C-alpha positions as CSV (number, residue, x, y, z in Angstrom):
1,M,58.2,59.9,58.1
2,E,55.9,62.2,60.0
3,K,56.6,65.8,60.3
4,G,58.3,66.6,63.6
5,V,61.4,67.9,65.3
6,V,64.0,65.7,63.5
7,V,67.6,67.0,63.7
8,Y,69.8,64.2,62.2
9,N,68.8,64.1,58.6
10,L,70.6,65.3,55.6
11,P,68.3,68.3,54.8
12,N,68.7,69.7,58.3
13,I,72.4,69.1,58.3
14,L,72.8,71.1,55.1
15,T,70.7,73.9,56.6
16,I,72.8,74.0,59.8
17,S,76.0,74.0,57.8
18,R,75.0,77.4,56.3
19,I,75.0,78.8,59.7
20,V,78.3,77.1,60.8
21,V,80.2,78.3,57.8
22,I,79.6,82.0,58.5
23,P,82.5,82.5,61.0
24,V,84.8,80.5,58.7
25,I,84.0,83.0,55.9
26,F,84.5,85.9,58.3
27,L,88.0,84.7,59.3
28,S,89.0,83.8,55.8
29,V,88.3,87.4,54.6
30,Y,90.1,89.0,57.5
31,I,93.3,87.1,56.9
32,H,93.7,89.2,53.8
33,S,95.3,86.5,51.7
34,T,94.5,85.5,48.1
35,S,94.2,81.8,49.0
36,W,92.0,82.6,52.0
37,S,89.8,84.9,49.9
38,I,89.3,82.1,47.3
39,L,88.4,79.8,50.2
40,A,85.8,82.3,51.4
41,G,84.3,82.6,48.0
42,I,84.1,78.8,47.5
43,L,82.6,78.3,51.0
44,F,79.9,80.9,50.2
45,I,79.2,79.2,46.8
46,V,78.8,75.8,48.5
47,A,76.6,77.3,51.2
48,A,74.4,79.0,48.5
49,I,74.0,75.7,46.7
50,T,72.9,73.9,49.8
51,D,70.0,76.4,50.0
52,Y,68.5,74.6,47.0
53,F,69.4,71.1,47.9
54,D,68.1,71.0,51.5
55,G,64.6,71.8,50.3
56,Y,64.8,69.5,47.4
57,L,66.1,66.6,49.5
58,A,63.5,67.2,52.2
59,R,60.6,66.9,49.7
60,S,62.0,64.0,47.7
61,R,62.9,61.9,50.8
62,N,59.8,62.9,52.7
63,Q,62.0,64.3,55.5
64,L,60.1,67.6,56.1
65,S,60.4,68.7,59.7
66,L,59.5,71.7,61.8
67,L,63.1,72.3,62.6
68,G,63.9,72.6,58.9
69,R,61.1,75.0,58.3
70,L,62.3,77.1,61.2
71,L,66.0,77.1,60.4
72,D,65.9,77.4,56.6
73,P,64.9,81.1,56.3
74,I,67.0,82.0,59.3
75,A,70.1,80.4,57.8
76,D,69.6,82.2,54.5
77,K,69.2,85.6,56.1
78,L,72.2,85.1,58.4
79,L,74.4,84.0,55.5
80,V,73.5,86.9,53.3
81,V,73.5,89.6,56.0
82,A,76.9,88.4,57.4
83,A,78.5,88.3,54.0
84,L,77.2,91.8,53.1
85,L,78.5,93.2,56.4
86,I,81.9,91.6,55.8
87,I,82.0,93.1,52.3
88,V,81.1,96.6,53.5
89,A,83.5,96.5,56.5
90,N,86.4,95.5,54.3
91,R,85.4,98.0,51.5
92,M,85.4,95.2,49.0
93,V,83.1,97.3,46.8
94,H,83.0,101.0,45.9
95,E,81.2,103.3,48.3
96,V,78.4,103.9,45.8
97,S,77.7,100.2,45.8
98,F,76.8,100.5,49.5
99,I,73.3,101.6,48.2
100,P,72.2,98.2,47.0
101,V,73.7,96.6,50.1
102,M,71.5,98.9,52.2
103,V,68.5,98.1,50.1
104,I,69.0,94.4,50.5
105,L,69.4,94.7,54.3
106,C,66.3,96.9,54.7
107,R,64.3,94.5,52.5
108,E,65.3,91.5,54.7
109,V,64.0,93.3,57.8
110,L,60.8,94.5,56.0
111,V,59.9,91.0,54.7
112,S,60.7,89.4,58.0
113,G,58.3,91.8,59.8
114,L,55.6,91.3,57.2
115,R,55.8,87.5,57.4
116,E,55.6,87.7,61.2
117,F,52.5,89.9,61.0
118,L,50.8,87.7,58.4
119,A,51.7,84.6,60.3
120,N,49.8,85.9,63.3
121,V,46.6,86.3,61.2
122,K,47.2,82.9,59.5
123,V,48.0,84.3,56.1
124,S,50.9,82.9,54.0
125,M,53.1,85.0,51.7
126,P,54.4,82.8,49.0
127,V,57.8,83.4,47.3
128,T,57.4,84.9,43.8
129,R,59.4,84.0,40.7
130,L,61.0,87.4,40.7
131,A,62.1,86.9,44.3
132,K,63.8,83.6,43.3
133,W,65.7,85.5,40.5
134,K,66.7,88.1,43.1
135,T,68.1,85.4,45.3
136,G,70.1,84.0,42.4
137,F,71.7,87.3,41.5
138,Q,72.3,88.1,45.1
139,M,74.2,84.9,45.9
140,T,76.2,85.1,42.6
141,S,77.2,88.7,43.2
142,I,78.4,88.0,46.8
143,S,80.4,85.0,45.6
144,F,82.2,87.0,42.9
145,I,82.9,89.9,45.3
146,L,84.4,87.5,47.9
147,L,86.7,86.3,45.1
148,G,87.7,90.0,44.7
149,D,91.5,89.6,44.4
150,Y,90.9,88.9,40.7
151,P,89.7,92.2,39.0
152,P,87.2,90.6,36.6
153,F,85.4,88.8,39.4
154,A,85.1,92.1,41.5
155,I,83.7,94.0,38.6
156,I,81.2,91.3,37.6
157,G,80.2,90.9,41.3
158,E,79.6,94.6,41.8
159,V,77.4,94.8,38.6
160,L,75.4,91.8,39.7
161,L,75.0,93.4,43.2
162,W,73.3,96.4,41.6
163,V,71.0,94.1,39.6
164,A,70.2,92.2,42.9
165,G,69.5,95.6,44.6
166,V,67.0,96.6,41.9
167,L,65.2,93.3,42.1
168,T,65.3,93.4,45.9
169,F,63.6,96.8,45.8
170,I,60.9,95.6,43.4
171,T,60.1,92.4,45.3
172,G,60.1,94.2,48.7
173,Y,57.6,96.8,47.3
174,E,55.4,94.0,45.9
175,Y,55.3,92.2,49.3
176,F,54.6,95.4,51.1
177,Q,51.8,96.3,48.7
178,K,50.1,92.9,49.1
179,S,50.3,93.1,52.9
180,L,48.9,96.6,52.8
181,D,46.0,95.5,50.5
182,Y,45.2,92.7,53.0
183,V,45.2,95.2,55.9
184,K,42.8,97.5,54.0
185,S,40.5,94.6,53.3
186,L,40.4,93.7,57.0
187,H,39.8,97.3,57.9
188,G,36.9,97.4,55.4
189,K,35.3,94.3,56.9
190,D,35.7,95.7,60.4
191,A,34.0,98.9,59.3
192,K,31.1,97.0,57.8
193,V,30.6,94.9,60.9
194,A,30.7,98.0,63.0
195,S,28.1,99.8,60.9
196,K,25.8,96.8,61.0
197,A,26.1,96.7,64.8
198,V,25.4,100.5,65.1
199,A,22.3,100.0,62.8
200,K,21.0,97.2,65.0
201,T,21.4,99.1,68.2
202,E,19.6,102.2,66.7
203,E,16.8,99.9,65.6
204,K,16.4,98.4,69.0
205,V,16.4,101.9,70.6
206,S,13.8,103.2,68.2
207,K,11.5,100.2,68.9
208,A,11.9,100.6,72.6
209,T,10.9,104.3,72.5
210,V,7.8,103.5,70.3
211,E,6.7,100.9,72.8
212,K,7.0,103.3,75.7
213,K,5.0,106.0,73.9
214,S,2.2,103.8,72.6
215,P,0.0,103.4,75.9
216,T,-0.3,107.2,76.3
217,V,-1.5,107.5,72.7
218,K,-4.3,105.0,73.2
219,K,-5.6,106.8,76.4
220,T,-5.7,110.1,74.6
221,A,-7.4,108.5,71.7
222,T,-10.3,107.1,73.7
223,K,-11.4,110.4,75.3
224,P,-12.7,112.1,72.1
225,V,-14.6,108.9,71.2
226,A,-16.3,109.0,74.6
227,K,-17.3,112.7,74.1
228,K,-18.8,112.0,70.7
229,T,-21.0,109.2,72.0
230,A,-22.2,111.4,74.8
231,V,-23.2,114.1,72.4
232,K,-25.1,111.6,70.2
233,K,-27.1,110.4,73.2
234,A,-27.9,113.9,74.1
235,V,-29.1,114.6,70.6
236,V,-31.3,111.5,70.6
237,K,-32.9,112.3,74.0
238,A,-33.6,115.9,73.1
239,P,-36.5,115.3,70.6
240,V,-38.1,113.0,73.2
241,K,-38.3,115.9,75.7
242,K,-39.8,118.2,73.1
243,T,-42.6,115.8,72.1
244,S,-43.5,115.2,75.7
245,A,-44.1,119.0,76.2
246,K,-46.4,119.2,73.2
247,A,-48.4,116.3,74.5
248,K,-48.9,118.1,77.8
249,K,-50.2,121.2,76.0
250,T,-52.7,119.3,73.9
251,A,-53.8,117.5,77.0
252,V,-54.4,120.8,78.9
253,K,-56.4,122.2,75.9
254,K,-58.6,119.2,75.8
255,A,-59.2,119.5,79.5
256,E,-60.3,123.1,79.2
257,K,-62.8,122.3,76.6
């Protein structure tokens, strides 16, 4: 099947289901009932599992589509951000654990901005292995926290949330550093091109000034040569005049005799 805007296939339906389940999780938590909290946790776990299967099925069935590529990262971010906001709003974790929540949310915004910038310059930013581990810890921690009516689940979820926060900070810094290195390389290339252009213009200006000055130099150089040749002619003619005077004297003497 060719790549295109295909809506009704299994991978795209799984991707869209992650977006549809968000308000259901929201309502399940706000009912403040044990059974509804369990339902919220189960729904989030199922949605997190579909994050793996939609990509796997799209590749195995050759059902890759532009709509799937568009919605997959959006669905992931919406699911995680909505779940974290629900957890913070209901104070399902200790106030100190708001720190990893803030780190995760800031990292999502940072990476989204970096991906948009690099997409404009046609550079891809592949997902690292550490980022995949971060996603696993993140999804697992949120699932345990949503099942928070049972104390062991709440404690495990909060510990895993801190682990996810640390991994989130590391991967966010790595992505930012790679993007910064790319920007520096582009700036270095632009500086080299600019210096070459300046050198070419200076060379052209110097050539033009030399060509303008060269005719005056030739005219001034011909004048001394002309004077030298005139002096030589005068020197050559001078002995001729002297010899003619002597000849006249000898002629006069002979005439007197």
